[in-house]
Each structure stands twice: as C-alpha cells, then as structure tokens.
N, C-alpha and C positions, 0 to 999 in steps of 0.2 A: 717848772723850775727855770731859773734864769742863770746864765753863765756870763760873767764879765770877760771880755776878751780884748786883745789888741792885735790889729793887723799890721805886720811889719814886712819889709823886704830888703834883701841885699842883692843889688844888681838885678832886680826883677824876680828873684827867686823868693816867692812870697809864702808866708805861713801865718796861721792864726796862733797867737800866744796866750796861754792861760796860766795864771798864777796858781799853781797846785798847792801852795801853802795855805792860801786863804779860801780856796774852793776845792772841796773834796768831790771828785768824780769816781764812782765805783769802777774798778778795773774792767769788769765785764760789760760796762756800758761805753767804754772809750772807743772801741772800733766803730760802732754805729754812729757815735757822735762825730768822730773824725770824718767819716764818709759824708755825713750830712752837712757839716760845716764847710768842708772843702769844695762841695759842689758849686760850680761857677754859675749855675742857672737858678738853683733852688736854695742855695746856702749862702755863706759869706763869700766863698771863692778863694781857693788857695792851693798851693802845692802840698799841703798837709797841715798838721796841727802839732804844736810843741807845748808840752807842759813844763813849767819851771818850778822845780821842787827843791825842798831842803835836801842836803846831802850829808852823809856821815864821813865822807872821805875828801870832800872838796867844799868850796864856798856855796856852790849851787849844783843842782842836777838838771840836765836837759833830757827830757823824755820825749822822743820824737816819733811821729807817725807819718807815713806816706798818705797820699790822698785816697788810696784804696783801703786804708785802715790797717795796713801792715806796719809792724814796728821796724824802725831803721836804727842802725848802730850809730851813725854819725852824719852830720850835715854841716858843712863849712859855713855856708851863708846863714844857716839857722843859728849856729853857736855865736856868730858875731851879733846877731839880733838879740839873742838872749843876754849877751854882755851889755848891749845898749839898754835893754829893758831894765835890768837890775840896777844899773847906775842911774838912769834917768828917773826911775821911780823910787830912788833913794833906799833901795834894799841893801846897798853898800855904798860907802863913800871912797872906796879904794879904786885906784885906776889900774891896778894890777891885782888879779885874783885868779881863782881856778874854777872850772866847770867840769863836772863829771857827765859822761854819757856812756852807758853800758859798762860801767865800772872802770872806764878809762878816763884819766884826768888830762885836761888841756889847760894850758897856761895862757892867760889873756892879758893884753896890754892895750889901753885905750888912748885915743887922742880926744881931748875934751875942749869944747868952746861954749861959753855962755852957760856952763853948768850941765851941758848935755854932750854925750859921746857922739862923734860923727864918723870916726874911722876906728877900726878894730884890727889888731894883729893877734893871730892865734898861733901858738907853737903847736902844730898838729902832730908832733911826735915823729917816730920812725915809720917810714913806709914799710909795708910788708910785701916781700917778693916770693916767699915760699908758696908754691902752687897749692899745697894742701890747706894753707891757712887763708888763702884769698877768698874762697877756694875756686880752682879751675882744674879741669882734667887735662893733664899734659904728661908726655913722657919725659920732659925736661923741666928743670927749675933752676933759675927763674925763667918765666915765660916771656921771651923777648923776640919780637918780629916773627911770631908763630902764625902759620897758615890756618885759616878757618874758613869753612865753606858755608856761606849764607845765601839762601835763595839762588843756588846754583852759580854763585859768583865767589871767587877766591879773594879773601882779604888777608891782611896781616895785622896782628894785634900784639900789644905789649900789655901785660896784666899786672896790676898793682892794687893792693888794698890799703886804704887809709882808715881802716876800721870798718869799711864797707867795700865791696868788690868793684873794680873798674877794669874795663877793656878799652884801651886807647888804640884807635885806628887812624892811621895817617892817610885820610882821604879828604878831598876838598869838601868842607861842610856845605858849601853852596850847591854842590852837585849831587848831594845825597837826598833821596826821598826818605827822610827820617821817620815819617809816620808809618812807612811800610817796612823799612829795614830795622828800625829801633826795636820793635817788639820781637823780631826774629833773633837779634843778638841777645836781648834780655832773657829770653826763654830757651836759648840754645842748650843742647844736651851737655855741652862742655862746662856749664855753670850750674853746679848743684843747688846753689842758693840764688839763682838768677844773677844778673849783673847790670851795672850802669855802663853805658857806652859813650865814649867821647870820640867825635869825628874832628880831626885836627888838620889844619894847614899851617905849616911853618912859614912865617913871613920873613924872618931873619933870625939871627942868633939871640935876639932879645925879645921877640914878639911872636905870638902865634894866635891864630883864630880858631875858635872851637864852638861846636854845638854839641849838646848833650841830650841823651835819652836816659831818663832816670828810672830805675827799677821801682815799680809800684806807682809811678806818677805819670810818666810820658815825657815829652820834651818840656824842659824848663828853660827860662831865660838865663840861668846861671847855675853852676854847681861848684861849691867851694872845694869839696873833696875831689871832684873831677878835675878842677884846675891843678890841684896838688899832684894828682896822678898823672896828669898831662905833662907837668914840669918834669917829673922823674922819668917818664917814658921818653921824653925828648932827650934827656941827658943819657939815658941808657942806649939810645940809638945814635948818639953823638950829633944831634941836630941843633941844639941850642946851648947857651951858657947856663950857669947854675941859677941865675936870677932872671926871670922873665915876666912879661906882662901878657896875660891871657885875655884876649878880646872875646867876650861872650855877647850874646844877643842883648843882655841887659846892662852892659857896661864893661868895666875893666877890673880885673883882680890881679894883684901882684903876688908872685910866689917865688920863694927863695929856698934852695936846697943848701943846707949848711953841712959841708963834708966833715967838719970837725966833730959835730955832734950826731951826724946822720939824721938830723931832724929837718922837717919842712915847715917853713914859716909862711903863713898866708895873711895878706893884708887887703882889706877892702871896706866899702861903705856899709852902713846899716841905717835904715830909716824907718820911722814910724809913719804909717799911712793913716790909720784912724783907730778909734776905740769904740766899743759898743757893748750891747747886751744881747745875747742870743737866747731866745726862748725855746725851751724844750717841751714838746707836748707831753 
C-alpha cells in the first residue's frame, strides 16, 4: 500500500500531513502508521502525523497524532500548516475559513503571496483555567504560581488548557536539562492526562523566550498552543503585556490576548518541506 504525504513545518514543529478525504486509512491502523512515519531514523521523521479530513461542522477537520501514536486535541503549528495545505492545494479558495479539531472549531485567516499562504493567524478561542478541565490536581482554581515538586526541586507553575493541557514554568530555558526534567513534568501525578510543559524566560513586556516539552513527543522546536498558554500565564502573573512575541527554538510566534472576547490569537509561519509516497509493507 502507498500513502501520499506532505511534510510541513511551522517554526520547526514538523508533521506529516495526509489528505484523509482522498486516502482512507483504517482507524485501527493509524497508531502504528503514525509511529512508523514519525520515526526520524527509519521513517519520514516528524513530531507526529496529521490527517486532513472533511468535516460536518467546519470547512475541514484536523485529526492529529503525536509521534508516539497517541491522539492529541490541538496543535497550533499543526493547524497553521493544515490551513496552508488546503489553500495551496486548492481545496479551498477562501482566505478565511474554519478548521475543526476534537469537535472544537478554530477560525483561520491567511496572508497570501503568489497564490500560496505564507503566514496564518488562528483564533484559538478561549483559554481554559478550570483545574478540572485542564486537567490538573489542585486545591485551588485557577492554578497560578502553584508549587510543584519535580526531581526533589520545587518549581512554580501556571496551568492553562488551549484544548490540550499546559504547565508554564518560569525558569530560564537555557539552564534546564529538558531531556531529564521534561518527562518528569509530563508524567507527574498532578496531571491525570499528562501535560505539555513550557520553560519560559521573560525578556521584557513584549518578548519571552521559551522551550517546550510536548506530551507524547518530547522536546519540539515550537508549540503553538504552548505559546498561547505562555502568553496567558505571563499575563496572569503580570509579567508581560497582552501581545507578545514568543521566541522558540524554531523561530518566532506572535500571540495576542483579546480581553474583549477573551480569545487568544496566534500568528506564525507555515511552510511545505517536501512531498512523497510512503510504502506500507
């Protein structure tokens, strides 16, 4: 069996994209396929796989999987690349449209040059601060500047869900042994569904530096939902303005919190790396 795919990246957060409308992959085969395709030595190499499907409630559906084969609720960089894919491949001629992920609808706006999208803004909706919905185990909600013990060291975290759980920790990312600490946060007992973890240094009221350990994948060069969670965590701790640039390993992502709508708007690049055919034994 052959599967046509496109490799894309947003600030280095790379995924394999498959048109689920034209290629039918059995649901019980997807986990194994995702793991094999994501492998950076024996597969294509990616942070996961995203299927682009028809939707009954939006223009398109994003069905996202982490590199370990687990299903994920949302991916900020991934949804920007989905938007570029559907426009560049003429699945839509609209520069504003909607994409569904886990029954949640996100609103897309493109910047286009030469018939191709190069920058995508996504209305990521309202951030979730209710501890039970994130979810995170805590005696108080919202969870702001809460102490957490990891590897016998005390950290402080602010927890936000952008459709997926995030723990934002204000520690210099350059001084963190993320390969050691990241998995300990991800699988900590306080997170019933595991968590993504952002390690953040505030540079000024408009800029921060961030590294991220993603649930089910490990460290990635960028995380769109993580940038959104970081923006809100900075605001909740009175560290930045409402609109910031997040410097990640793979580039820059702009995030704005709109107090009138209580929505977060994320803007960043989306690029196609290559296309190909993957052969399944």
